[in-house]
C-alpha positions as CSV (number, residue, x, y, z in Angstrom):
1,M,91.6,107.1,142.1
2,A,88.7,108.8,140.3
3,T,86.8,106.9,137.7
4,P,86.8,108.3,134.1
5,L,83.1,109.3,134.5
6,A,83.8,111.3,137.7
7,A,86.7,113.0,135.9
8,L,84.5,113.7,133.0
9,A,81.8,115.3,135.2
10,A,84.4,117.6,136.7
11,D,85.5,118.9,133.3
12,S,84.0,121.9,131.7
13,A,81.6,121.7,128.8
14,G,84.3,123.0,126.5
15,D,86.7,120.2,127.5
16,V,84.0,117.6,126.9
17,A,83.1,119.1,123.5
18,H,86.8,119.1,122.6
19,L,87.1,115.5,123.6
20,I,84.1,114.5,121.5
21,E,85.4,116.5,118.5
22,T,88.8,114.8,118.8
23,A,87.2,111.4,119.1
24,L,85.1,111.9,116.0
25,T,87.9,112.9,113.7
26,P,89.3,109.4,113.3
27,V,85.7,108.1,112.6
28,F,85.3,110.5,109.7
29,M,88.8,109.7,108.4
30,L,88.0,106.0,108.6
31,S,84.7,106.5,106.7
32,G,86.6,108.4,103.9
33,V,89.3,105.8,103.7
34,G,86.6,103.0,103.5
35,T,85.0,104.8,100.6
36,L,88.3,105.2,98.9
37,L,89.1,101.5,99.3
38,N,85.7,100.6,97.9
39,L,86.4,102.8,94.8
40,L,89.9,101.3,94.4
41,N,88.6,97.7,94.7
42,T,85.9,98.4,92.1
43,R,88.4,99.9,89.7
44,S,90.8,97.0,90.3
45,A,88.0,94.5,89.6
46,R,87.2,96.2,86.3
47,V,90.9,96.1,85.2
48,A,91.1,92.5,86.2
49,D,88.0,91.8,84.0
50,Q,89.7,93.6,81.1
51,I,92.9,91.4,81.7
52,E,90.7,88.3,81.6
53,K,89.0,89.4,78.4
54,A,92.3,90.3,76.7
55,S,93.8,87.0,77.7
56,D,90.9,85.1,76.2
57,L,91.2,87.0,73.0
58,L,94.9,86.4,72.9
59,D,94.4,82.6,73.3
60,T,92.1,82.5,70.3
61,E,93.6,85.1,68.1
62,Q,95.4,84.0,64.9
63,D,96.6,87.3,63.4
64,K,100.1,88.2,64.5
65,E,99.5,92.0,64.5
66,A,96.4,91.6,66.6
67,K,98.3,89.3,69.0
68,R,101.1,91.9,69.3
69,K,98.5,94.6,70.2
70,L,96.8,92.3,72.7
71,R,100.1,91.5,74.4
72,H,100.9,95.3,74.6
73,H,97.5,95.9,76.0
74,L,98.0,93.2,78.6
75,R,101.3,94.7,79.7
76,R,99.6,98.1,80.2
77,L,96.7,96.5,82.1
78,T,99.2,94.6,84.3
79,R,101.0,97.9,85.1
80,R,97.7,99.4,86.1
81,I,96.7,96.6,88.3
82,M,100.1,96.8,90.1
83,V,99.6,100.6,90.7
84,L,96.0,99.9,92.0
85,D,97.4,97.2,94.3
86,I,99.9,99.7,95.7
87,S,97.0,102.2,96.2
88,I,94.9,99.6,98.0
89,M,97.8,98.7,100.2
90,F,98.3,102.3,101.2
91,G,94.6,102.8,101.7
92,G,94.5,99.7,104.0
93,L,97.5,101.1,105.9
94,A,95.7,104.4,106.3
95,G,92.7,102.6,107.7
96,A,94.8,100.6,110.1
97,M,96.7,103.7,111.3
98,T,93.4,105.6,111.8
99,C,92.1,102.7,113.9
100,G,95.3,102.8,115.8
101,A,94.9,106.6,116.4
102,A,91.3,106.0,117.6
103,F,92.5,103.2,119.9
104,V,95.3,105.3,121.4
105,L,92.8,108.2,121.9
106,F,90.5,105.8,123.7
107,L,93.3,104.3,125.8
108,G,94.6,107.7,126.7
109,S,91.2,108.9,128.0
110,V,90.6,105.7,130.0
111,R,94.1,105.6,131.6
112,D,94.6,109.3,131.7
113,A,97.9,108.8,130.1
114,S,100.0,111.1,127.9
115,I,99.1,110.0,124.3
116,A,100.0,113.1,122.3
117,L,103.1,111.6,120.6
118,W,101.4,108.3,119.7
119,L,98.3,110.1,118.5
120,V,100.2,112.5,116.3
121,A,102.4,109.6,114.9
122,L,99.5,107.3,114.1
123,F,97.2,110.0,112.7
124,G,100.0,111.6,110.7
125,A,100.9,108.2,109.3
126,A,97.3,107.6,108.4
127,L,97.2,110.9,106.5
128,L,100.5,110.2,104.7
129,S,99.2,106.8,103.7
130,T,96.0,108.3,102.4
131,V,98.0,110.8,100.4
132,A,100.1,107.9,99.0
133,A,97.0,105.9,98.1
134,L,95.5,108.9,96.3
135,A,98.8,109.5,94.5
136,A,98.9,105.9,93.3
137,F,95.3,106.1,92.2
138,L,96.1,109.3,90.3
139,C,98.9,107.3,88.6
140,D,96.4,104.7,87.5
141,C,94.1,107.4,86.1
142,F,97.0,108.8,84.1
143,F,97.9,105.3,82.8
144,S,94.3,104.7,81.9
145,W,93.9,108.1,80.1
146,D,97.2,107.7,78.3
147,N,96.4,104.1,77.2
148,L,93.0,105.3,75.8
149,R,94.6,108.3,74.1
150,K,97.3,106.2,72.4
151,S,95.6,103.0,71.4
152,G,91.9,103.3,72.2
153,P,89.8,100.7,74.1
154,L,90.6,97.0,74.3
155,P,91.4,95.7,70.8
156,K,88.7,93.6,69.2
157,S,89.5,90.2,67.9
158,V,89.8,89.9,64.1
159,K,89.0,86.2,64.1
160,K,86.4,85.0,61.7
161,R,82.9,84.4,63.0
162,S,81.9,80.8,63.6
163,P,79.4,79.2,61.2
164,E,76.7,79.2,63.9
165,S,76.9,82.9,64.5
166,S,76.9,83.8,60.8
167,A,73.9,81.5,60.3
168,S,72.0,83.2,63.1
169,T,72.6,86.7,61.8
170,T,71.6,85.9,58.2
171,G,68.4,84.1,58.9
């Protein structure tokens, strides 16, 4: 049985170039998915910070109308965090499927096996998962824009300033 290197040496330059081109496709896909996951995690952390801030304001707020607005804001933020979690899940799945496609490609070249069906299935699933992650991210963007348009940024607390803070601003 010929070794993979001996078989590679017998191939034409076009075949080798095609093999390299095919092997690099999952690498670029994985790089894009990694960047997307970084963006989604950063956005999720910002929404989580807003949830924490709104929860703190809600705990200290006395005004009923302000409490109602804060609860409404928390519900919207919770919906956004759920959509971002779904987006992150699909992005992670896309990364895993891309790695699977790269592994199948590697395994097929080493064992000289027929891998076309597996490669198409895994890479196709990776692309579909990426599309789903981007769609969920777009939903979060729409929720964010709609929330800003309807009610503006995070409601401010209407509680009275403490005596220490008013003394420091007057003197």
